[in-house]
C-alpha positions as CSV (number, residue, x, y, z in Angstrom):
1,R,-7.8,52.3,-47.3
2,D,-7.3,50.9,-50.8
3,H,-7.4,47.1,-51.3
4,I,-6.1,45.4,-54.4
5,Y,-7.9,42.1,-55.0
6,P,-7.3,39.5,-57.7
7,A,-8.9,40.6,-61.0
8,G,-9.0,39.1,-64.5
9,E,-5.8,37.1,-65.1
10,D,-4.2,38.0,-61.8
11,W,-2.8,35.2,-59.7
12,N,-5.1,33.7,-57.1
13,W,-5.3,31.1,-54.4
14,R,-6.6,27.6,-55.2
15,L,-9.6,28.2,-53.0
16,E,-11.3,31.5,-52.1
17,T,-9.5,33.4,-49.3
18,P,-10.4,36.7,-47.7
19,F,-7.0,38.3,-48.3
20,A,-6.0,41.2,-50.5
21,H,-2.9,41.2,-52.7
22,C,-2.0,44.7,-51.6
23,I,-3.4,47.3,-49.3
24,G,-2.7,51.0,-49.2
25,V,-3.2,53.0,-46.1
26,G,-2.1,56.6,-46.0
27,D,1.4,56.8,-47.6
28,Q,2.1,53.1,-47.1
29,V,1.4,50.2,-49.4
30,F,1.6,46.7,-47.9
31,V,2.3,44.0,-50.5
32,G,1.3,40.5,-49.4
33,G,3.4,37.5,-50.3
34,Q,3.4,37.3,-54.0
35,Q,3.0,33.8,-55.6
36,S,3.9,32.0,-58.8
37,L,0.3,31.0,-59.4
38,N,-2.3,31.6,-62.2
39,A,-5.8,32.8,-61.8
40,A,-7.0,29.3,-60.9
41,G,-4.4,28.8,-58.2
42,K,-2.3,26.4,-60.2
43,V,1.5,26.6,-59.6
44,L,3.4,28.0,-62.5
45,D,6.8,26.7,-63.5
46,A,6.8,24.2,-60.6
47,G,10.4,23.5,-59.4
48,N,12.0,26.3,-61.5
49,I,13.4,28.9,-59.2
50,A,14.4,31.3,-62.0
51,S,11.0,31.3,-63.7
52,Q,9.1,31.5,-60.4
53,T,11.2,34.4,-59.2
54,R,10.4,36.3,-62.4
55,N,6.7,35.4,-62.0
56,V,6.6,36.7,-58.4
57,F,8.3,40.0,-59.3
58,E,6.0,40.5,-62.2
59,N,3.0,40.0,-59.9
60,M,4.5,42.5,-57.4
61,N,5.0,45.0,-60.2
62,S,1.4,44.6,-61.3
63,G,0.2,45.3,-57.8
64,L,2.4,48.3,-57.3
65,A,1.4,49.7,-60.6
66,R,-2.2,49.9,-59.6
67,F,-1.2,52.4,-56.9
68,G,0.9,54.3,-59.4
69,L,4.1,52.9,-57.9
70,G,7.1,50.9,-58.9
71,F,10.0,49.0,-57.4
72,A,11.9,52.2,-56.6
73,D,9.1,53.0,-54.1
74,L,9.8,49.9,-52.0
75,V,11.5,50.3,-48.6
76,R,11.3,46.7,-47.4
77,I,11.3,43.4,-49.2
78,N,11.2,39.9,-47.6
79,T,12.1,36.9,-49.6
80,Y,11.2,33.3,-48.5
81,Y,12.6,30.6,-50.7
82,V,12.9,26.8,-50.8
83,F,16.1,24.9,-51.3
84,D,16.4,21.3,-50.2
85,G,20.1,20.8,-51.1
86,A,23.2,20.7,-49.0
87,D,24.1,23.8,-47.0
88,E,27.3,24.3,-49.0
89,D,25.3,24.6,-52.2
90,A,22.8,27.1,-50.8
91,T,24.8,30.2,-51.5
92,Q,25.1,29.3,-55.2
93,Y,21.4,28.7,-55.4
94,W,20.7,32.0,-53.7
95,E,23.1,33.8,-56.1
96,D,21.4,32.3,-59.1
97,M,18.0,33.4,-57.8
98,T,19.3,36.8,-56.9
99,R,20.6,37.4,-60.4
100,I,16.9,37.4,-61.5
101,R,16.0,39.7,-58.6
102,L,18.7,42.1,-59.7
103,E,16.8,42.8,-62.8
104,Y,14.1,44.3,-60.7
105,F,15.9,45.8,-57.7
106,P,16.3,49.6,-58.0
107,D,19.5,51.4,-56.9
108,P,19.3,52.3,-54.1
109,G,17.1,49.4,-53.2
110,P,14.9,48.5,-50.2
111,V,16.1,46.7,-47.0
112,G,15.9,43.0,-47.4
113,T,15.6,39.7,-45.5
114,A,15.9,36.4,-47.3
115,V,15.7,33.0,-45.6
116,R,15.3,29.4,-46.6
117,V,12.0,27.9,-45.4
118,K,10.5,24.5,-45.5
119,G,7.9,25.2,-48.2
120,M,4.9,27.3,-49.4
121,P,1.2,26.6,-49.4
122,Y,1.3,24.5,-52.5
123,D,3.6,21.8,-53.8
124,G,6.1,23.0,-56.3
125,Q,6.3,26.6,-55.1
126,L,9.9,27.7,-54.4
127,I,9.6,31.4,-53.6
128,Q,7.4,34.1,-52.1
129,I,8.2,37.8,-51.8
130,E,6.4,40.5,-49.8
131,G,7.2,44.2,-49.3
132,V,6.3,47.7,-48.1
133,A,6.2,50.7,-50.5
134,L,5.8,54.4,-50.0
135,R,3.7,56.9,-51.9
136,G,2.8,60.6,-51.6
137,E,5.0,63.1,-49.8
138,T,6.5,60.5,-47.6
139,R,8.2,58.9,-50.6
140,S,10.4,61.9,-51.3
141,N,11.4,62.4,-47.7
142,R,13.4,59.3,-46.9
143,Q,17.0,58.7,-45.8
144,R,19.0,55.7,-46.8
145,I,21.1,54.2,-43.9
146,M,24.4,52.4,-44.8
147,P,26.6,52.3,-41.8
148,A,30.4,52.4,-42.4
149,E,30.9,49.3,-40.4
150,S,28.6,46.5,-41.6
151,W,28.6,43.2,-43.3
152,D,28.0,42.8,-47.0
153,W,26.5,40.2,-49.4
154,S,28.6,37.7,-51.3
155,I,27.7,39.4,-54.6
156,A,27.2,43.1,-55.3
157,L,23.6,44.2,-54.5
158,P,21.9,47.6,-54.4
159,L,19.9,46.6,-51.2
160,S,20.1,48.9,-48.2
161,Q,20.8,48.2,-44.6
162,G,18.2,50.7,-43.4
163,W,15.8,53.4,-44.4
164,R,14.5,56.2,-42.2
165,V,11.1,57.6,-43.3
166,G,9.8,60.2,-40.9
167,E,9.4,58.5,-37.5
168,Q,9.9,55.0,-39.0
169,I,13.2,53.1,-39.4
170,F,13.2,50.0,-41.5
171,V,16.1,47.6,-40.7
172,G,16.9,44.9,-43.1
173,G,17.8,41.3,-42.1
174,Q,21.2,41.3,-40.3
175,I,23.5,38.3,-40.2
176,S,26.9,37.6,-38.6
177,A,29.0,38.0,-41.7
178,D,32.0,40.1,-42.9
179,A,32.4,42.5,-45.8
180,Q,32.7,39.5,-48.2
181,G,29.6,37.7,-47.0
182,K,31.5,35.1,-45.1
183,S,30.1,33.8,-41.8
184,V,31.7,35.2,-38.6
185,H,31.7,33.5,-35.1
186,V,30.8,30.1,-36.6
187,G,29.8,27.8,-33.8
188,D,29.2,30.5,-31.3
189,L,25.5,31.4,-31.2
190,A,25.8,34.1,-28.5
191,A,28.6,35.8,-30.4
192,Q,26.6,35.7,-33.7
193,T,23.6,37.1,-31.9
194,R,25.6,40.0,-30.3
195,N,27.3,40.7,-33.7
196,I,23.9,41.1,-35.3
197,Y,22.7,43.4,-32.6
198,K,25.8,45.5,-33.1
199,F,24.8,45.8,-36.8
200,I,21.2,46.7,-35.9
201,G,22.5,49.3,-33.4
202,N,24.7,50.8,-36.1
203,V,21.6,51.2,-38.4
204,L,19.5,52.7,-35.6
205,G,22.3,55.0,-34.5
206,D,22.9,56.4,-38.0
207,A,19.2,56.9,-38.3
208,G,19.1,59.0,-35.0
209,A,17.3,56.2,-33.1
210,S,18.1,53.6,-30.5
211,F,17.0,50.1,-29.3
212,D,14.4,51.8,-27.2
213,D,12.6,52.8,-30.5
214,V,12.4,49.2,-31.8
215,V,8.8,48.0,-32.1
216,H,9.2,44.6,-33.7
217,L,11.9,42.0,-34.1
218,K,11.7,39.0,-36.4
219,V,14.1,36.3,-35.4
220,C,14.8,33.5,-37.9
221,F,16.8,30.8,-36.2
222,K,18.4,27.7,-37.5
223,H,15.9,24.9,-36.9
224,D,16.5,21.8,-34.9
225,S,19.5,23.3,-33.2
226,W,20.6,23.3,-29.5
227,E,23.2,24.8,-27.3
228,P,25.6,22.4,-25.5
229,S,23.6,23.2,-22.3
230,G,20.5,21.7,-24.0
231,Q,18.9,25.1,-24.5
232,S,17.3,25.6,-27.9
233,F,18.8,28.2,-30.2
234,A,15.5,30.1,-30.1
235,D,15.5,30.4,-26.4
236,R,19.2,31.4,-26.2
237,I,18.7,34.1,-28.9
238,M,15.8,35.6,-27.0
239,D,17.8,35.6,-23.7
240,V,20.7,37.4,-25.4
241,T,18.2,39.8,-27.0
242,T,17.0,41.0,-23.6
243,E,20.5,42.5,-23.0
244,Y,19.9,45.2,-25.6
245,F,16.7,46.7,-24.2
246,S,16.4,48.8,-21.0
247,G,13.1,50.6,-21.7
248,P,9.9,49.4,-23.3
249,F,10.6,46.0,-25.0
250,P,9.5,45.4,-28.6
251,V,7.3,42.6,-29.8
252,L,9.0,39.5,-31.2
253,T,8.3,36.8,-33.8
254,A,10.5,33.7,-34.1
255,F,10.5,30.7,-36.3
256,G,12.9,28.0,-37.6
257,V,14.5,28.2,-41.0
258,D,17.7,27.4,-42.8
259,L,20.2,30.2,-43.4
260,L,21.9,31.7,-46.5
261,Y,25.6,31.1,-45.8
262,P,27.1,28.0,-44.2
263,G,27.8,28.5,-40.5
264,L,25.1,31.1,-39.9
265,D,22.8,30.4,-36.9
266,L,20.3,33.2,-37.2
267,E,19.1,36.3,-39.1
268,I,17.2,39.2,-37.4
269,D,15.4,42.2,-39.0
270,A,13.7,45.0,-37.1
271,M,11.2,47.9,-37.3
272,A,11.6,51.0,-35.2
273,I,9.4,54.0,-34.7
274,V,10.5,57.2,-32.9
275,D,7.5,58.2,-30.8
276,P,7.9,59.3,-27.2
277,A,4.2,58.5,-26.7
278,R,4.5,54.8,-27.7
279,R,2.5,52.4,-25.6
280,T,3.1,48.7,-24.8
281,L,0.1,46.5,-25.0
282,Q,-0.2,43.5,-22.7
283,K,-2.8,40.8,-22.6
284,S,-0.7,37.7,-21.7
285,V,-1.3,35.2,-19.0
286,P,2.0,33.7,-17.7
287,G,2.8,30.6,-19.6
288,E,0.7,31.2,-22.7
289,R,3.4,32.5,-25.0
290,Y,7.0,31.6,-25.8
291,Q,8.5,35.1,-25.6
292,P,10.3,36.0,-22.3
293,D,8.1,38.1,-20.0
294,D,10.1,41.2,-20.8
295,F,8.8,41.4,-24.3
296,S,5.6,43.2,-25.2
297,D,2.6,41.5,-26.7
298,G,1.9,44.7,-28.7
299,V,3.3,48.1,-29.3
300,S,1.3,51.2,-30.4
301,A,3.4,54.0,-31.9
302,A,2.6,56.8,-34.3
303,G,-0.8,55.4,-35.2
304,E,0.5,51.9,-35.9
305,I,0.0,48.7,-33.8
306,Y,2.5,45.9,-34.0
307,V,1.5,42.6,-32.5
308,G,4.1,39.9,-31.9
309,G,3.9,36.2,-32.8
310,Q,0.8,34.7,-31.2
311,T,0.4,30.9,-30.8
312,A,-1.8,28.3,-29.1
313,L,0.5,27.8,-26.1
314,G,-1.2,26.8,-22.9
315,A,-0.3,27.9,-19.3
316,D,1.6,24.7,-18.8
317,G,3.9,25.4,-21.8
318,A,2.3,22.8,-23.9
319,A,0.5,23.3,-27.2
320,L,-3.3,23.5,-27.0
321,A,-5.5,21.7,-29.5
322,A,-2.7,19.3,-30.4
323,G,-2.6,18.3,-34.1
324,D,-5.5,20.7,-35.1
325,I,-4.2,23.6,-37.0
326,G,-7.6,25.1,-37.5
327,A,-8.3,25.2,-33.7
328,Q,-4.7,26.5,-33.0
329,S,-5.2,29.3,-35.6
330,R,-8.5,30.3,-33.9
331,I,-6.6,30.6,-30.5
332,A,-3.8,32.6,-32.2
333,F,-6.3,35.0,-33.8
334,E,-8.2,35.4,-30.6
335,R,-4.9,36.5,-28.9
336,L,-4.2,38.9,-31.8
337,A,-7.6,40.4,-31.2
338,A,-7.0,40.6,-27.4
339,V,-3.8,42.6,-27.9
340,L,-5.4,44.9,-30.5
341,A,-8.3,45.6,-28.1
342,A,-5.9,47.0,-25.6
343,D,-5.5,49.9,-28.0
344,G,-9.1,50.1,-29.1
345,A,-8.6,48.2,-32.3
346,T,-10.0,45.0,-33.8
347,L,-9.1,42.4,-36.4
348,D,-10.8,44.7,-39.0
349,D,-8.0,47.2,-38.5
350,V,-5.3,44.6,-39.5
351,V,-3.5,45.7,-42.7
352,K,-0.7,43.1,-42.8
353,L,-1.0,39.5,-41.5
354,N,1.8,37.0,-41.4
355,L,1.2,33.3,-41.0
356,F,4.0,30.9,-40.2
357,F,2.8,27.3,-40.1
358,V,4.1,23.8,-39.8
359,A,2.8,21.0,-42.1
360,D,4.1,18.0,-44.0
361,D,4.3,18.1,-47.8
362,A,1.0,16.3,-48.4
363,G,-0.9,18.5,-46.0
364,S,0.5,21.9,-46.7
365,A,-2.4,23.2,-48.9
366,E,-5.0,21.8,-46.6
367,A,-3.4,23.4,-43.6
368,F,-3.2,26.8,-45.3
369,H,-6.8,26.6,-46.4
370,A,-7.9,25.7,-42.9
371,V,-6.2,28.7,-41.4
372,S,-7.7,31.0,-44.0
373,A,-11.2,29.7,-43.3
374,V,-10.8,30.5,-39.6
375,W,-9.7,34.0,-40.4
376,A,-12.7,34.5,-42.8
377,D,-15.1,33.2,-40.0
378,M,-13.6,35.3,-37.2
379,A,-13.0,38.6,-39.2
380,P,-15.3,38.6,-42.3
381,G,-14.8,42.3,-42.7
382,A,-11.0,42.1,-42.6
383,H,-9.0,41.8,-45.8
384,P,-5.4,42.4,-45.0
385,A,-2.4,41.7,-47.2
386,M,-1.1,38.3,-46.1
387,T,2.0,36.2,-46.3
388,P,1.8,32.4,-45.5
389,V,5.1,30.7,-45.0
390,R,5.6,27.0,-44.2
391,V,8.5,26.9,-41.7
392,H,10.6,24.0,-40.4
393,E,9.5,24.5,-36.8
394,L,8.0,27.0,-34.3
395,V,9.5,27.7,-30.9
396,R,7.6,25.1,-29.0
397,D,6.9,21.5,-29.8
398,G,3.4,20.9,-31.0
399,L,2.7,24.4,-32.3
400,L,1.4,24.4,-35.8
401,V,0.8,28.0,-36.6
402,Q,1.9,31.5,-35.5
403,A,0.4,34.8,-36.5
404,D,1.6,38.3,-36.1
405,C,0.2,41.5,-37.6
406,I,0.3,45.3,-38.2
407,A,-2.9,47.2,-37.6
408,L,-3.8,50.9,-38.4
409,K,-6.9,52.4,-36.9
């Protein structure tokens, strides 16, 4: 297990944190959310999306190079960006940002998910990018998945819809769009959700897999949105999702964002592992999570453990430790640990940690540092790659933080 920590002039957080920039385990390298920061944690080029995008990619390039890798070795990339303008201007903003990204994307490129979020840990940050890269023999034995019937982006991109690598299938973020990147089924959440699962099914099918092989779903839903019935978009999406799984259910993480194209209500990406010996890991008590009961708390497959979004939700459906993000993060991490324990693992085995948190502009840095301090206290020997994203909302009122993870024993 190889950790890459900040060194010399590398970027760093404003305060000391326990997290690595990148971590290599076996043939996989997990790249934590890369920042536009200097070695003292100062935001570089505040408010300039083009310069920050370049800074982030240069930092990612530096981390990969220490493993002897480059951008051509990436199989997944997740981009979180901030844009506070009108929805009709968001596509142009994304295209301007992506023209910088095109300078770095290989051809063929990784699968990708890109969503508009509320913010980053520090004021002035506009973008954060994470990824997964391959090395060793695995790198040369991968299959690109580009289904004949799929949506496409509004500008030409070398990104992929999926990659199959051994037992693993990486599925990029799927949206309800057509071959020109225009939104489809506008105003019909259920139809958009089913359209997305059709696209996910096409990737899985072309990779020789099925929905029964999915281990993790990441649901990015349009925040502050409700069905005419009064049901939240998040709950309706999860209900529709249950239609596609008949065997062991995957884990699920969901959070509120803005979307790329006007009219989109959600984006979903997925991870699948073909392993007949996969195990579901359950630790939940009814009422202490937002996912429907069908979904797993954790899935163990091919030596990897995926744990879905854990929060501080009480048995009555209300948030515990109201207003205290440190206390809520401790509960979320305890629940991560409980799921991992069901497969004989601990927080020390976590290689990738994702933090989705809610905070106002003035309290964003303080909130991030509070969550980091709790992790350092609970798992002093654990130094995973980590991505902290400030989202518009979580699935239940009062929740301030959600954590999910990947662990390898």
